[in-house]
Residue, then its C-alpha position, 0 to 999 in steps of 0.5 A: m494144554k500148555a499154560i503161562i503163569i502170572a503172578r503180580v503184586s502191587t507196592e501195597e500187597q507186597k507186605e500180604a504173606g498171603n498175596s506174595l509172589p511166591a504164594q501165587i506161584a505156588r498156587l498156580e503151580k499146583y493149579c496147573q499140575s492138578k489140570g495137567f497143564e504144560i507150564i511153558q513160562t512163569c512171570s512175575f512182577d511188581e507193578s500196578a494194575y490200576k495205572n494204563q502204562r503197564d510196560e511188564f504185562d504188556r510184554i507178556i500179552d505180546f509174548v501170549l499172542m506169539q503163540s501159534d497153539k491155544i494157550v491157557v493164561c493162569c492168574d491167582k485172581v481177575d484183580r492179578l490181571s487187572r484193576n480197570v474195567f477199561d483196561k484194553r489188555v483185558a478186553q483183548l485177552y476177554d475177545k480171544a478167550l470167547n474166539d478160543e484162541v485163549e482160555l483165562h483161568f483165576a485159580s483162587e476164584g474158580q473162574i474160567i473163561n473161554s468160548r463155552i462160558s454162560a451169560v452168567e459167567k459173564f456176569q461174575f466176570s464183569m463184576s469180579l472187574g468192577l469190584a477190583k476197580y472199586y477196591s482200588d478205587a476205595i483205597s485211593d480215596n482214603v489215602k486221599r482223605a488221609q493226606e487232606q487231613k494232614l494238609r488240614k493240620g499244616e502237615w507238610l507230606s513230602k521231603a522237607p525242603f532247603g532250610y528245614k530237615n526231616v526228622t525221626l521222633a522217639n516214638d518213631n513218628t516223623d516231623i520236620i524241623v528248621d536247619e539252623h545253618n541252611a535256614h540261615i543261608v535261605k535268609r541271607v539269599f532272601e535278604l541278598y536278592a532283595t537288594g536288587a544289586f544280584s541277577m540269579e547268575l550272581l546271586c548263585q556265585k555268591v551262595k558258592t563263594d560265601f557257602d561253597i554251595l554249587w545252585r544252578k539258577n532253576a534251583l535258586n528260582r526254585i527256593l526264592r519262589n517257594p512260599f513255604y519259608h513265610g508259612t505257606m506250603i503249596v499242594k497241587g495248587k492249593s495253598y495250606a498253612h503250615r506248622y512248621p517255624p517259619i525262615i523268613a517274613q511274607s514281606l521279605f518273600e513278596q518283595v523277592q516276587q516283585m524283584i523277580d517278575g520285574f527282573k523278567k520283564k527287563s531285556f538285556k542283549y548281553v544278560g550273561l555278562p559281567f557288567i557292573y551297572r547292567g539294569l541299573i540305569r534308565c534313560s532320562e529322555c525316553g526310559c528305556s533300558i541303558s544297555p551295555e556293551r564290550h568294544k576293545g576290551h572297554a564297557y560302553y552303556h547306551c540307550t537301547e532307543y527301543k521307543g525311537k532315536h534321539g541321539a543317545k550317548w555312549l558313556r564309558e564304564e570307568e566314567i560312570t564309576r567317576q560320576l557315581g563315586q563324587v555322589f558318594k563323596s558328598l555324603q561325608m559329613p563333618p565329625n563334630v555333626q557326626e558325633q553330635i547325631l550319634h551322641t542322640l541316637n543313644k539317648v533315643h535308643q534307651g527309649k526304644m529299649e523300654f518299648h521293645n521290652s514290653q513289647l517282647n514281655r507282651l509276646m512271650k506271655e502269649q506265647t506261654d499262655l498258647t502253650k498251656m492252651m495247646d497241652n489243654l486241648y490235647l488232654d480234652k482230646l484224650k479225655g473224649e471232651i472234644n472230638e478229632e474236627r474240633f480238635d483239628k480246628f483249634s490246633q491249627q489255629f494256634t499253631a498259625r498263631k504261635a509260629d506267627i508270635s514266633l516270627r514276631l519275637s524273632e523280628l522284635q529281638e533282632a530290631e531291638n539288638n539292631y537299631y542302634i547298631t544299624a544307625k550308627y553303621v549308616l552314620e559310619l558309611t557316609s564317611k566311608a562310602y566313597d572308598l567302599f564304592m571305588s574299592s569294592e568288587m562288582e557285586e559288593r558295588r551294586q549292593l552299594i549302589t542299591l542301598v543308598l541311591q535309586n532312579l539312576r538316569l542316564s542324561g546326555e553323559k551325566i549320571v542323575v541320581d536320587a539318593i534313598s532316605p536318610f541319605n538323601i538329607v546327608i546330600n542335600e545339606k552337603d553345601r550348607i554352611g551349617w547343619r540343623g537338628 
């Protein structure tokens, strides 16, 4: 009788010498020789027998069904054929065996399925299939439990997201650490988008110019939507606090999410074209967006009049620039006033530094104490004085608290270093705002608008704005004779 040999391994079993493909084939060839079978084809492949989609096995079944004569299908064990009791392919072969069209031989288990088997042998075959499925289910459950345990500990199971990197430690264990260069890029991207001056497309161009990284909009969107950067990982729709240092503050992440959601609600007819003031101005009459269009080489802005016609005017982009330039020109203050403010700020800065130093020392002490507590906790685990469950619980709490302290230290140090510098920068900006606005490229001009102004509205042919604090104070004082403290 002619025979077909089927040898299969799955990914988990490739390391097992007894179940390797050469070992299975050797046993089956010896079995066929002892039975006097003529081997017409040997099929060996690496494929899970638990999944529904089994391309290699389907091709073998088709080959068996094409044979006009009765043939023998030889496998080492039942689980080499399938680990799924609901596999229709196995049911098809089983029916053909009972109809005396094929014979199924399982060499290592001594089972033969043909039209002459008894009820006991049929039961034995079904039990073999059931045990094979139970074995796979048990492995799957163990893997899921191990993964769930890692997630509870705050460990990421996949490749580290951009801004972090996978590393191999001295003990051959793997870990994830912050990639300082890429983390800076991630933080910068979040900060830029949070200004509201950039669309996804403009920000992709900015990243290409500043960092020579070519991102598509969907790649950038995945980064901006990923909560991993502030300390939360999402696995199968479930949130877990991870143990790795955050790159950004949660408040910045939430601000960016609001910007993305708000941007998606806006409807721009020419969203892909580089209009300077696209999305920044609304109609004072009806609140609709001011839409840009290009005619005869010039950009014009007008109300969409989505809520009804009201005789909206068209305004050229150059005229908007001129009017906004006058607003920025009004930010200029007398030099003597600026010097007085800087002198006062310098005094205030000294007091701020004392407060910052006290906060810094307190957080650093708490960080040191947490490190000692984590070391003692690990020693207690090694001594058997604390079980695995309690160790995991406290370890996760300490890790989360330590990550929070690290972020607060970073923010505090940055605030301490930048307090006086930022205040001085704001004052210098008021004197140079007009020149900066008129000479900047599109993205910088949009940034400057969102930094200083808000609620830009088109009323007839006039741009009306509100200034953001503290710039509103400067604008309100510009027409007064004297400045007050």
